[in-house]
C-alpha positions in Angstrom: -11.5 -9.5 -0.6 -12.5 -12.0 2.0 -13.1 -12.2 5.7 -12.0 -15.3 7.6 -14.5 -16.6 10.2 -14.4 -19.2 12.9 -15.5 -22.6 11.6 -17.1 -23.2 15.0 -19.3 -20.2 15.7 -18.9 -17.9 12.6 -17.2 -15.1 14.5 -15.2 -12.8 12.2 -11.5 -13.4 12.8 -10.0 -11.0 10.3 -10.6 -7.7 8.6 -11.2 -7.9 4.8 -8.0 -9.2 3.2 -6.9 -9.9 -0.4 -4.9 -12.9 -1.5 -1.3 -12.6 -2.6 1.6 -15.0 -3.0 3.5 -16.0 0.1 6.6 -13.7 0.3 9.9 -15.4 -0.4 11.3 -14.2 3.0 8.7 -16.3 4.8 11.5 -19.0 4.9 14.1 -16.7 6.3 14.9 -16.0 10.0 16.9 -12.8 10.5 19.0 -11.2 13.2 18.3 -11.1 16.9 15.5 -8.5 17.1 11.8 -8.0 16.7 11.0 -8.1 13.0 8.0 -6.4 11.2 5.0 -8.4 10.0 5.6 -10.9 7.2 2.4 -9.9 5.3 1.4 -6.4 4.2 -1.7 -5.0 5.9 -4.9 -6.1 4.1 -3.4 -9.2 2.5 -3.2 -13.0 3.1 -1.4 -15.9 1.6 -1.8 -19.7 1.6 1.2 -21.8 2.5 1.0 -25.1 0.6 3.6 -26.7 2.9 2.8 -28.5 6.1 3.3 -26.2 9.1 4.1 -26.7 12.8 4.3 -29.6 15.1 4.5 -32.5 15.3 8.0 -32.7 13.9 10.0 -35.8 13.0 13.3 -36.7 11.4 13.9 -36.8 7.6 12.5 -39.9 5.9 14.0 -40.6 2.5 11.2 -43.0 1.5 8.6 -40.2 1.4 10.8 -37.5 0.1 9.6 -37.5 -3.5 5.9 -37.5 -2.5 6.6 -34.3 -0.5 8.6 -32.8 -3.5 11.8 -32.9 -1.5 14.9 -33.9 -3.4 17.6 -33.4 -0.7 17.6 -34.1 3.1 16.1 -31.5 5.4 16.6 -31.2 9.1 13.0 -31.9 10.2 9.7 -32.8 8.5 6.5 -31.1 9.7 3.4 -33.3 10.2 1.2 -30.2 10.7 -1.6 -29.2 8.4 -0.8 -28.0 4.9 -2.5 -24.9 3.5 -2.3 -22.6 6.5 -3.7 -19.1 5.9 -1.0 -16.4 6.7 -2.1 -12.9 7.7 -0.5 -9.9 9.5 -1.3 -9.9 13.3 -2.8 -6.5 13.0 -5.4 -7.8 10.5 -6.9 -10.3 13.1 -9.7 -9.8 15.6 -11.7 -11.7 18.1 -8.8 -14.1 19.0 -7.2 -14.8 22.3 -3.9 -16.4 23.2 -3.9 -19.9 24.8 -1.5 -19.2 27.8 -0.1 -22.8 28.1 1.1 -22.7 24.5 2.8 -19.3 24.5 6.3 -20.8 24.5 9.1 -19.0 22.7 12.9 -18.6 22.5 13.4 -15.0 23.5 11.2 -12.0 22.9 7.8 -13.6 22.1 6.0 -16.8 21.0 7.1 -19.1 18.1 4.4 -21.7 17.9 6.6 -24.6 19.0 3.7 -26.1 21.1 1.1 -26.0 18.4 -1.8 -23.6 17.8 -1.7 -20.8 20.5 -4.7 -18.7 19.3 -8.4 -19.5 20.1 -11.6 -17.9 18.9 -12.7 -15.4 21.6 -16.3 -16.4 21.2 -16.3 -20.2 21.3 -12.8 -21.2 22.3 -12.0 -23.2 19.2 -8.3 -23.4 18.4 -7.9 -21.4 15.2 -4.3 -20.6 14.6 -0.8 -19.7 15.7 0.7 -16.3 16.5 4.5 -15.9 15.9 6.4 -12.9 17.0 9.6 -14.1 18.5 13.0 -12.7 17.8 14.5 -13.5 14.3 11.0 -14.4 13.1 8.6 -12.3 10.9 5.5 -11.5 12.8 2.5 -13.5 11.5 -0.7 -15.3 12.3 -1.3 -18.7 10.7 -4.9 -20.0 10.7 -5.4 -23.7 10.7 -7.3 -24.3 7.4 -10.0 -26.5 8.9 -10.6 -24.0 11.7 -11.7 -21.1 9.6 -14.0 -20.5 6.6 -14.7 -17.8 4.2 -16.9 -16.9 1.2 -14.9 -17.0 -2.0 -14.4 -13.6 -3.7 -15.6 -13.1 -7.3 -13.1 -10.4 -8.0 -11.3 -10.8 -11.3 -7.5 -10.6 -11.1 -5.7 -8.2 -13.5 -2.0 -9.0 -13.5 -0.3 -5.6 -13.4 3.4 -5.8 -13.8 4.1 -2.3 -12.5 5.9 -2.4 -9.2 7.8 -0.1 -6.9 11.4 -1.0 -6.4 12.8 -1.8 -2.9 16.1 -0.2 -1.9 18.8 -2.6 -1.1 20.3 -0.9 1.9 19.0 -0.5 5.5 19.6 2.8 7.4 22.4 1.1 9.2 24.2 0.3 6.0 23.4 -3.4 6.1 21.9 -5.2 3.2 18.1 -5.3 3.3 16.9 -8.7 4.6 14.3 -8.9 1.8 17.1 -8.7 -0.7 19.1 -11.4 1.0 16.1 -13.7 1.0 15.1 -12.9 -2.6 18.6 -13.4 -3.9 19.0 -16.7 -2.0 15.8 -18.0 -3.7 16.9 -16.8 -7.1 20.4 -18.2 -6.7 19.0 -21.7 -6.1 17.0 -21.5 -9.3 20.0 -20.2 -11.1 22.3 -23.0 -10.0 19.5 -25.5 -11.0 19.5 -24.3 -14.6 23.2 -23.7 -14.9 24.3 -27.3 -15.4 27.4 -26.5 -13.4 29.0 -24.3 -16.0 30.3 -20.9 -15.5 27.9 -18.0 -15.8 28.7 -14.5 -17.1 27.0 -11.4 -15.7 27.4 -7.9 -17.2 29.2 -5.5 -14.9 26.8 -3.5 -12.7 24.6 -4.0 -9.8 23.5 -7.5 -10.9 27.1 -8.6 -10.9 27.6 -7.1 -7.5 24.6 -9.0 -6.1 25.2 -12.4 -7.8 28.8 -12.4 -8.8 30.4 -13.6 -5.7 28.4 -16.9 -5.7 28.7 -17.6 -9.5 32.2 -19.1 -9.7 30.6 -22.4 -10.7 32.8 -25.5 -11.7 34.1 -24.9 -15.2 34.1 -28.6 -16.1 30.4 -28.4 -16.9 28.7 -27.1 -20.1 30.0 -24.0 -22.0 29.8 -20.6 -20.4 26.3 -19.1 -20.2 25.0 -15.6 -19.7 22.6 -14.1 -17.1 20.7 -11.0 -18.0 17.8 -9.0 -16.7 14.6 -9.4 -18.7 11.0 -8.5 -18.1 8.6 -5.5 -18.5 10.4 -2.6 -20.1 13.5 -4.5 -20.9 14.6 -6.4 -24.0 14.4 -10.2 -24.1 17.4 -12.4 -23.1 18.4 -15.3 -25.3 20.0 -17.4 -22.6 19.3 -17.2 -18.8 16.7 -14.5 -18.1 16.4 -13.0 -14.6 12.7 -12.0 -14.5 10.3 -10.7 -11.9 8.0 -13.0 -9.9 4.5 -11.4 -9.5 3.9 -10.7 -5.8 0.1 -11.5 -6.2 0.0 -14.6 -8.4 3.6 -15.8 -7.7 4.1 -16.5 -11.4 7.3 -15.4 -13.2 7.2 -12.9 -16.1 6.1 -14.9 -19.2 9.4 -14.9 -21.2 9.5 -16.8 -24.5 13.1 -16.2 -25.8 15.3 -17.3 -23.0 16.6 -20.8 -22.7 16.0 -20.7 -19.0 14.1 -18.4 -16.6 15.2 -17.5 -13.1 12.5 -15.7 -11.0 13.3 -12.9 -8.6 11.0 -11.1 -6.2 9.4 -8.2 -8.1 10.4 -5.4 -5.8 14.1 -6.5 -5.9 14.0 -7.1 -9.7 12.5 -3.6 -10.2 15.3 -1.9 -8.3 17.9 -3.9 -10.2 16.3 -2.9 -13.5 15.3 0.7 -12.9 15.7 1.9 -9.4 19.3 2.5 -8.7 20.4 5.8 -7.3 21.4 8.2 -10.0 24.9 9.7 -9.9 24.9 13.0 -8.0 26.0 16.2 -9.8 26.2 19.8 -8.6 23.6 22.1 -10.1 22.5 25.7 -9.6 19.0 27.0 -9.1 16.1 24.8 -8.3 16.7 21.1 -8.2 15.0 19.5 -11.3 12.5 16.7 -10.6 14.2 13.3 -10.4 17.7 14.7 -9.6 19.1 13.4 -6.3 20.6 15.9 -3.9 24.2 15.4 -3.0 23.4 15.8 0.7 23.0 13.2 2.0 24.8 10.9 -0.4 23.0 7.8 -1.6 23.3 4.9 0.8 25.7 2.1 -0.3 26.0 -1.3 1.4 29.0 -1.6 3.7 29.9 -5.1 2.4 29.0 -7.8 -0.1 25.6 -9.3 -0.1 25.2 -12.7 1.6 22.2 -14.5 0.2 20.0 -16.0 3.0 21.2 -19.6 3.5 17.9 -20.9 4.9 16.0 -19.6 1.8 18.6 -20.9 -0.5 18.4 -24.4 1.0 14.6 -24.4 1.2 14.3 -23.6 -2.5 17.1 -25.9 -3.7 15.8 -28.9 -1.7 12.6 -28.6 -3.7 14.3 -28.5 -7.2 15.0 -31.9 -8.8 18.3 -30.6 -10.1 19.8 -30.8 -6.6 20.2 -34.6 -7.2 23.1 -33.8 -9.5 26.3 -34.7 -7.6 28.0 -31.3 -8.1 24.9 -29.3 -6.9 24.2 -31.7 -4.0 27.7 -31.1 -2.9 27.0 -27.3 -2.8 23.7 -28.0 -0.9 25.6 -30.1 1.7 28.3 -27.5 2.2 25.8 -24.7 2.8 23.7 -27.0 5.0 26.9 -27.6 7.1 27.3 -23.9 7.7 29.2 -22.7 4.6 28.3 -19.2 3.3 26.1 -18.9 0.2 28.2 -15.9 -0.9 31.3 -18.1 -1.4 29.9 -21.5 -2.4 32.7 -23.1 -4.4 
């Protein structure tokens, strides 16, 4: 664990935090309400991408140097490597009033760093908590320092699954973001051919968007693979580790498609069991039939902003058929019905 301190005066600006991978839903805006924190308490992530103003228009000449293979709306000239933490894990910071602009419910960082060190006044980061935005604090990398931790990382592949349905019956936004990211990777390895998915929840989640042009290579198969499951010999849908960000090491599949570990775990193991009437005491692990398990009220719509963000950074998007899909979604077409 580390504590981030002000680079100017050394004041401690966070509680002890542990590094994890940046969550995939960091690229997703959602709804029109106050959202929870992006990061879990006690964790931080480093965003390798430039963040914040100044912004400028897309420039084709520098696209490849920035690992962008399709046009994006705006390019950030802010600092790369911002440190992302939950607002509740910060301390000894104050807002800069003249930079507290936002759209609706809070601040969104549009005017640059809006947090200063309470001790010396150095601009140290940006607080974001406006509607549709995950709450976060992003420290400017040159404005903070920390002592590196010597803890050794043990890559544990045991995760708790995340249910797909909100109390309202809507799909969980974490699922929409995770599937949007995985779908971009899936299209990139598909070659434009049709993809078969076994009946079940995976088909319900991905099936609507997988009617790919049949003029491409022969039909391929998508199957879950990873800890506790048999290997796949074609396209493997594997978990991405939430701490390291690395996908499950799979040697048999022709191609690997990473999926957020909590979503992958639910797809693989965590679905609600079928209810059945019983007498006497309910056995451990048996679901009561009152209330019934939550079911989504409609088909899942993968998050378009996450889909576009990921696809723009994959070289495969330069293929004409995939670039056409990218352009259609960018123009406002739904990801759930791409072709």
